[in-house]
Structure formats: C-alpha cells, structure tokens
C-alpha distance (Angstrom), angle and dihedral (degrees) to the residues before:
residue distance angle dihedral
M1 . . .
K2 3.77 . .
M3 3.81 116.1 .
R4 3.77 111.4 -169.9
A5 3.78 137.8 165.8
V6 3.77 95.3 -115.4
R7 3.79 111.7 154.9
G8 3.77 109.3 -94.7
Q9 3.79 117.3 -20.7
I10 3.78 119.8 -39.8
P11 3.81 99.5 -158.2
R12 3.77 128.2 -103.7
M13 3.80 93.0 -107.6
R14 3.78 91.9 54.5
A15 3.79 90.3 51.9
R16 3.79 89.0 56.7
I17 3.80 91.9 50.7
S18 3.79 93.1 55.9
H19 3.78 97.5 39.6
A20 3.79 89.7 110.9
I21 3.79 87.8 94.9
L22 3.77 126.2 88.8
G23 3.77 110.0 8.5
A24 3.79 98.3 -0.2
T25 3.78 93.2 114.1
L26 3.79 89.9 51.7
A27 3.78 91.5 51.2
A28 3.79 91.6 51.5
L29 3.79 92.8 49.5
V30 3.78 93.8 48.2
A31 3.78 91.2 48.3
V32 3.80 92.4 63.1
G33 3.75 122.6 61.9
P34 3.79 123.2 -117.8
G35 3.77 90.0 -103.1
D36 3.83 89.8 64.1
L37 3.81 94.2 60.6
R38 3.79 107.9 100.7
A39 3.78 133.4 -171.7
E40 3.80 95.4 -109.7
N41 3.78 136.2 125.4
R42 3.78 115.2 -134.3
V43 3.78 142.2 -173.1
A44 3.79 116.2 -168.0
S45 3.78 135.0 175.6
N46 3.81 130.1 -172.9
L47 3.79 129.1 -172.0
S48 3.80 122.2 -170.1
L49 3.79 137.0 178.6
Y50 3.80 124.0 -155.1
T51 3.79 120.2 -170.8
D52 3.80 133.7 163.2
D53 3.79 140.0 174.3
D54 3.82 90.4 -103.7
A55 3.81 89.8 79.7
T56 3.80 95.4 -102.0
D57 3.79 124.6 132.7
V58 3.80 127.7 175.9
V59 3.80 127.8 -177.3
T60 3.81 113.2 -166.5
S61 3.78 127.1 -170.5
V62 3.81 122.2 -172.9
T63 3.80 125.6 -176.3
R64 3.82 122.4 -173.1
V65 3.79 130.4 -174.7
S66 3.82 123.1 -173.0
A67 3.78 135.7 176.6
D68 3.80 138.8 179.3
P69 3.83 105.3 -132.8
W70 3.82 94.7 170.2
E71 3.77 137.4 18.8
G72 3.79 109.2 -71.0
G73 3.78 92.8 2.7
T74 3.80 129.4 114.4
V75 3.79 129.1 -179.1
E76 3.78 123.3 -168.2
A77 3.79 136.9 -172.7
S78 3.80 126.2 -170.0
Y79 3.79 140.1 -175.4
L80 3.79 126.2 -162.5
I81 3.77 132.0 -174.2
D82 3.80 126.8 -173.4
I83 3.80 119.8 -163.1
I84 3.79 105.0 -161.5
S85 3.80 129.2 -170.1
S86 3.78 122.0 172.2
A87 3.79 143.7 163.4
S88 3.80 94.0 170.5
V89 3.78 121.4 171.5
D90 3.81 86.0 -109.6
L91 3.79 88.9 63.7
V92 3.79 96.4 44.5
S93 3.80 94.4 46.7
S94 3.82 90.0 48.4
A95 3.81 92.1 52.4
T96 3.80 91.4 -111.4
Q97 3.78 121.2 135.3
R98 3.79 128.7 -130.8
F99 3.79 112.3 -72.1
D100 3.77 136.0 -158.0
E101 3.77 121.0 -164.5
N102 3.78 144.4 147.5
R103 3.77 131.0 -127.4
H104 3.79 123.4 -157.5
A105 3.80 127.0 -162.9
L106 3.79 131.8 -177.9
G107 3.80 124.6 -165.5
A108 3.78 138.7 -176.1
A109 3.81 129.9 -175.8
V110 3.78 139.9 175.4
T111 3.81 128.1 -161.5
H112 3.79 132.3 -174.2
A113 3.81 123.6 -169.1
M114 3.80 126.3 -168.7
D115 3.81 138.5 152.3
G116 3.80 97.0 -7.8
M117 3.81 94.3 -42.2
S118 3.78 133.7 101.3
F119 3.82 127.7 -167.7
N120 3.78 126.2 -171.9
A121 3.78 142.6 175.1
N122 3.79 133.5 -175.3
Y123 3.77 145.3 -178.4
G124 3.81 129.4 -156.9
Y125 3.77 137.4 -176.2
S126 3.81 125.4 -162.6
R127 3.79 127.2 -174.4
E128 3.78 139.9 177.5
N129 3.77 134.4 152.3
D130 3.81 94.3 -78.2
Y131 3.80 103.2 24.2
D132 3.81 141.5 58.1
G133 3.79 122.1 -178.7
H134 3.79 136.4 178.5
G135 3.80 120.4 -166.8
F136 3.79 130.6 -168.0
G137 3.78 125.8 -174.6
A138 3.78 143.4 171.9
G139 3.78 134.7 179.1
A140 3.76 147.8 161.5
V141 3.80 138.6 -150.6
F142 3.82 123.2 -157.8
E143 3.78 128.7 -166.4
V144 3.80 111.6 -140.3
A145 3.81 140.3 167.7
E146 3.79 92.9 47.4
R147 3.81 89.8 -49.3
N148 3.79 92.5 -56.3
A149 3.81 91.7 115.0
T150 3.79 140.9 30.1
L151 3.79 132.2 -150.8
G152 3.78 120.9 -159.4
V153 3.78 135.3 -173.9
S154 3.79 130.5 179.8
Y155 3.79 138.2 175.0
A156 3.81 128.7 -164.4
L157 3.79 132.5 -175.3
E158 3.79 122.2 -163.4
L159 3.80 123.8 -170.1
S160 3.80 112.3 -164.9
Q161 3.78 131.4 -172.3
I162 3.79 112.9 -163.0
G163 3.77 125.8 -161.5
R164 3.79 138.5 168.9
A165 3.78 124.2 -119.9
D166 3.83 113.8 -104.3
D167 3.82 91.6 4.7
P168 3.83 111.9 98.4
T169 3.82 91.2 177.2
F170 3.83 93.2 64.1
D171 3.81 111.1 90.3
E172 3.80 123.1 151.5
S173 3.79 133.9 163.7
L174 3.80 135.7 -145.6
V175 3.81 129.4 -168.3
T176 3.81 119.6 -161.0
H177 3.80 127.3 -170.2
A178 3.81 119.6 -170.6
I179 3.81 126.9 -172.8
D180 3.79 124.8 -178.5
L181 3.81 128.0 -172.5
N182 3.79 115.9 -174.2
G183 3.77 143.2 159.4
T184 3.78 145.7 179.5
Q185 3.79 130.7 -148.3
I186 3.79 130.3 -166.9
L187 3.80 104.0 -135.6
T188 3.79 98.7 176.7
P189 3.81 133.9 -9.6
W190 3.80 87.8 -86.3
L191 3.83 104.6 30.8
V192 3.83 128.1 70.8
A193 3.81 126.5 -178.8
S194 3.78 126.7 -158.7
G195 3.77 136.7 179.9
G196 3.74 146.6 149.4
Y197 3.77 151.6 158.8
A198 3.80 128.0 -107.3
L199 3.80 125.1 -163.1
G200 3.78 125.6 -168.2
L201 3.81 124.9 -173.1
Q202 3.79 118.9 -171.3
S203 3.80 127.0 -178.8
G204 3.76 128.7 176.0
Y205 3.78 132.5 33.4
L206 3.82 107.9 6.0
A207 3.81 100.6 161.8
K208 3.81 127.1 86.7
P209 3.81 115.6 -106.3
Y210 3.81 93.0 -145.4
R211 3.79 99.6 48.2
Y212 3.79 125.8 91.2
A213 3.78 129.1 -163.9
Q214 3.81 115.5 -133.3
L215 3.80 118.1 -118.4
Y216 3.81 125.3 -175.0
R217 3.77 116.4 -124.3
S218 3.78 114.0 -116.9
G219 3.79 111.2 -77.7
V220 3.78 97.4 13.5
A221 3.79 94.0 92.6
N222 3.81 92.0 47.7
N223 3.80 93.4 49.2
Q224 3.79 99.1 41.7
G225 3.79 104.6 21.6
M226 3.75 126.7 -147.9
E227 3.80 89.5 -86.3
G228 3.82 94.6 48.0
A229 3.77 128.5 122.8
L230 3.81 96.3 -91.7
D231 3.78 113.5 126.5
V232 3.79 122.1 -142.5
G233 3.80 94.4 -91.6
Q234 3.82 91.2 51.1
L235 3.79 90.5 48.9
F236 3.79 90.3 58.9
Q237 3.80 91.2 47.5
A238 3.80 93.2 46.6
G239 3.78 93.1 48.8
S240 3.76 135.2 51.6
G241 3.77 129.5 -124.5
V242 3.78 120.6 -119.8
P243 3.81 124.6 -178.0
E244 3.77 109.7 -93.8
V245 3.80 117.2 -112.0
H246 3.81 123.1 -155.4
P247 3.80 128.8 -175.5
D248 3.79 110.5 -90.8
F249 3.81 93.8 -127.7
R250 3.78 131.1 56.6
M251 3.78 128.5 178.9
R252 3.80 112.6 -163.4
N253 3.81 124.0 -167.0
A254 3.78 131.6 -175.2
L255 3.79 131.1 -179.5
Y256 3.78 115.5 -167.8
A257 3.79 138.5 177.2
G258 3.76 139.3 174.0
L259 3.79 146.0 -176.2
K260 3.79 125.8 -151.9
A261 3.78 119.6 -167.5
H262 3.80 119.6 -166.9
I263 3.77 106.7 -147.0
V264 3.78 96.7 179.9
K265 3.79 131.0 -8.1
E266 3.81 98.0 -76.6
T267 3.81 100.2 21.2
A268 3.79 128.0 78.1
V269 3.79 142.4 160.0
E270 3.79 120.6 -141.1
F271 3.81 132.4 -166.7
R272 3.81 124.2 -165.9
Y273 3.80 133.6 -177.0
R274 3.80 130.8 -176.9
F275 3.81 129.9 -174.8
Y276 3.80 117.6 -162.3
F277 3.81 129.7 -169.1
D278 3.79 135.6 161.7
N279 3.79 142.1 179.1
W280 3.81 90.8 -95.5
S281 3.83 87.4 71.9
L282 3.79 91.9 -110.3
T283 3.80 116.4 140.4
G284 3.77 128.9 -178.5
H285 3.79 140.2 -176.7
T286 3.79 126.3 -153.6
A287 3.80 122.8 -171.1
E288 3.78 121.9 179.7
V289 3.79 136.1 176.1
L290 3.80 122.9 -166.5
G291 3.77 132.8 -171.9
H292 3.80 116.9 -156.6
L293 3.80 109.0 -160.0
G294 3.79 118.7 -172.0
W295 3.79 123.8 -178.2
N296 3.81 87.2 -174.1
E297 3.80 137.1 -31.7
N298 3.81 92.6 -70.3
F299 3.81 104.3 42.0
G300 3.77 129.8 47.7
A301 3.77 150.7 119.6
R302 3.77 140.8 -131.7
L303 3.79 125.7 -145.0
R304 3.78 122.2 -168.2
Y305 3.78 143.6 175.2
R306 3.78 123.4 -167.9
F307 3.80 131.1 -172.4
Y308 3.78 123.6 -166.6
G309 3.79 129.1 -178.1
Q310 3.78 132.2 172.3
G311 3.79 142.6 172.7
A312 3.80 125.2 -131.4
A313 3.78 131.3 -84.0
S314 3.79 111.2 -103.1
F315 3.82 94.0 -110.3
Y316 3.81 99.5 41.8
Q317 3.82 118.9 119.9
F318 3.75 129.6 157.7
I319 3.82 90.0 -145.8
Y320 3.83 126.2 16.4
D321 3.81 120.9 -152.7
T322 3.82 93.5 -166.3
P323 3.82 132.2 22.1
Q324 3.80 114.6 -90.8
R325 3.78 133.3 -163.2
Y326 3.81 89.7 -114.3
M327 3.77 121.4 28.7
T328 3.79 132.4 174.8
R329 3.78 139.8 160.2
D330 3.80 93.1 -170.8
R331 3.79 106.0 143.9
E332 3.81 89.5 -153.2
L333 3.83 87.0 65.5
S334 3.81 92.6 50.0
P335 3.82 127.3 87.5
L336 3.80 108.7 -76.6
T337 3.77 145.3 156.2
S338 3.79 129.3 -157.6
H339 3.78 139.4 -169.6
L340 3.80 127.4 -160.5
V341 3.79 131.3 -176.3
G342 3.77 122.0 -176.3
L343 3.77 145.9 175.0
K344 3.79 126.9 -156.9
L345 3.80 125.7 -173.4
F346 3.79 126.6 -167.5
A347 3.77 137.0 -175.4
R348 3.79 130.8 -177.6
A349 3.79 132.7 -171.9
E350 3.80 125.3 -169.6
D351 3.82 137.7 -154.3
L352 3.80 96.8 25.4
G353 3.76 100.9 164.1
F354 3.80 108.9 -87.2
L355 3.82 90.0 4.7
S356 3.78 120.7 83.4
A357 3.79 90.0 -158.9
L358 3.78 142.7 -13.5
G359 3.80 121.7 -152.3
I360 3.80 129.7 -168.7
T361 3.81 127.4 -170.7
A362 3.80 134.2 -175.6
K363 3.79 125.5 -173.3
A364 3.79 137.6 -178.2
D365 3.82 126.6 -174.2
L366 3.81 127.2 -175.7
F367 3.80 118.6 -162.6
R368 3.79 142.2 179.3
Y369 3.81 129.9 -167.7
D370 3.81 124.7 -163.6
Y371 3.81 119.6 -160.4
S372 3.79 111.9 -163.4
D373 3.83 95.0 -172.7
F374 3.81 104.3 33.6
P375 3.84 108.4 84.2
A376 3.80 92.7 178.9
L377 3.82 89.3 68.4
P378 3.83 114.2 11.7
T379 3.80 92.2 173.4
R380 3.79 138.3 16.6
Q381 3.77 124.9 -169.2
G382 3.75 136.8 169.6
F383 3.77 145.4 123.4
V384 3.78 143.9 -101.2
L385 3.79 122.3 -143.7
E386 3.78 121.2 -170.0
T387 3.78 136.4 175.5
G388 3.78 129.7 -178.4
V389 3.77 142.8 179.1
E390 3.79 129.0 -161.9
A391 3.80 127.1 -169.9
V392 3.80 119.8 -161.8
F393 3.80 120.5 -159.1
C-alpha cells in the first residue's frame, strides 16, 4: 500500500515488485507459522526486471541477511534498490519528460518464537529524490486448537514526506496505518483454509505532484462534445491541465480467504480470493489459482493465474468539463481489469561443505491491463522476470 511521489504513475505491477520495503519483512514473518522459524543463518539475494509497453522499466535488487543469535530468535537486515526509467503516457500527457532515478530502502527486523507463539518487530527507511519514508511494524502469530490453527495480528505505521523534483517549496506529508488480522485452520489432513481482514488508514497528501487532471476550456465541450471526433492528442490540446486533487483521507478495507488442497506429498492446489473496498467508492475483486508441483522436496515449480477487476473512484474522470472539488486522471483509479500468468521454478541442494543448503529460484510473470475509461492507454502489457539465490549456513 505504498503511496509515493514518483513522477507520473509507476504501474500497479511495479509497486508489487518493490513491496519488499517498509513492512515487507514483517509480512513475511507473519505469513509463516512459528513452527516454520528455524535456527539457521541465511544470505539471500533477488534480482527482478519489470518492463511494459508503456515505456517503463524497473530493475530491483534486494539483499537480505539473517541470523539466529539466541534460541528462538532471528534478526534480519535488508537492502533494496530500484532503478527506474519511465516515459509513461502519464508523463507525456502531463508535459513531464522521461525520468531516470533510483530508490534505496533499508530494513531491519527481529523475531522471537517460543511455545507456539512468535513475536516480531521491524523498521524500514526508504529514500529517493522526492520522497522520504520511515516505517515501523510489529506483529504476532499464535498457534491454537492443539496447533491445528494459527491466529496472526500485525500493525504498521508509515511516515512519508513527499516532495517534487526541482521545487524546494513543495513539501507534503502522509501518514499510513495498516492493521492485518489473519488466521489458518487445518480442516482435514490434506485441506487448509486461511483468511483475514486488512485495514489501511491514510491521511495527508494522497495525490501525485506530477499528475494533472484535464479540463476542457470554456466552449470546447459544447462545440465538440465528449463524444466528438477529437482524438486523444487533440483532447489534451483543447483542454488545460490542472493539478490533481485527492481527498486527504482514505480508508482501505480488504477481506481475503483461501483454500489449499494437498493432492500428494509435494503437490498442492491453492485458491485465493480478495475483496477490496474504500471510502472513495472504489471496489475490486482478485481471484487467483496456484498449482504447487513438487518432484521431490528439493525440486519443484509453481504455476499461477490471477484475475483482478475494479470499478472507478467516485471522482475519477478522464476529462472534466467543469472544475470539481476533487479531480484525478489516475488510471489506477479508473475502471480496469487485469490478467496475470506466471511460472516459478525452484531447486535446493543440501550439505554442500560449509553450506547447510543452497536454494535457487527463477520466476516469470506475464500480465495485461485493460482500461475501459482511459483512452490515452487502453491496454498495458508486459512481464516480470526474477531470479534469486539463498545460502543457508
């Protein structure tokens, strides 16, 4: 749920790639049960490439180091760098040129597990030329019902300072609170259910400093009409750009559930569903199916397909005929649907001399977005490639 002052609109997929920033370590620790925390020291590195046909490329590198300095305790440190290059239609239509910039993020986390319980806390810092963010998080996971179920809770606070490149007078702030309640339940020896609720509260500057809403000049709309023969380029020329204005408060809600069925020892099928709604009248549905295929404990693959569809925020319009209190031309607040298919391969070898284990992963995702009310970019498609290696001592 990262809201940053990146020029234009770095797409939704790219935001997911770089979500290993503030709070990502916490999310990973809460996702596993206390029984999964092992007394091992690890060094891991991941490299990913995002590219799409909207002239946006992102290279992300994440390095994580963890150790177990006491019984039941794990400490972790991470470093992330994003190398971003974009000439998105959002930039061009807002009279902003292509930009290239880097983002750096540091993270630290500590976890302690004991007697069917796990507690964790983390801190993260993210910086780029127009953004500074500090994140704090804490969470806990409890095994209940004779270890047939888990209950988890987490809280995160993010303090963001948003600027605008080459404008020292622009200085805005954003405060984000995130709460997650989740649980798992073993239904049968081969079937596990999961679910939860996530709440996000954001207050402060929620617009993008580089984006402009499009407003018709007086008389143009009456003479041409919204359904006239003007193409997208003529619309921009006929109208004028005004800085977008968003409400300064957003309440985000998500209900999610899943089922995982173990067919044989190393093979499983998983179904996930998520319903999202907020006070901007935006609703969204995510449905995902995953196939976990294991040849044995050390070699396997994961296949997945995900569908996402959403309506529009109440104040979104591609073109405004009169000024409004809130105005945005953010395509991520417009009606859209998306499809993603992906393949992930993993291999693991054990007892390699001074290494307890060495793991290698490779992943490829293909995606397509369709925007039914954004003529400047009706579709967006691209891919994400990722590779990773993890050494266990």
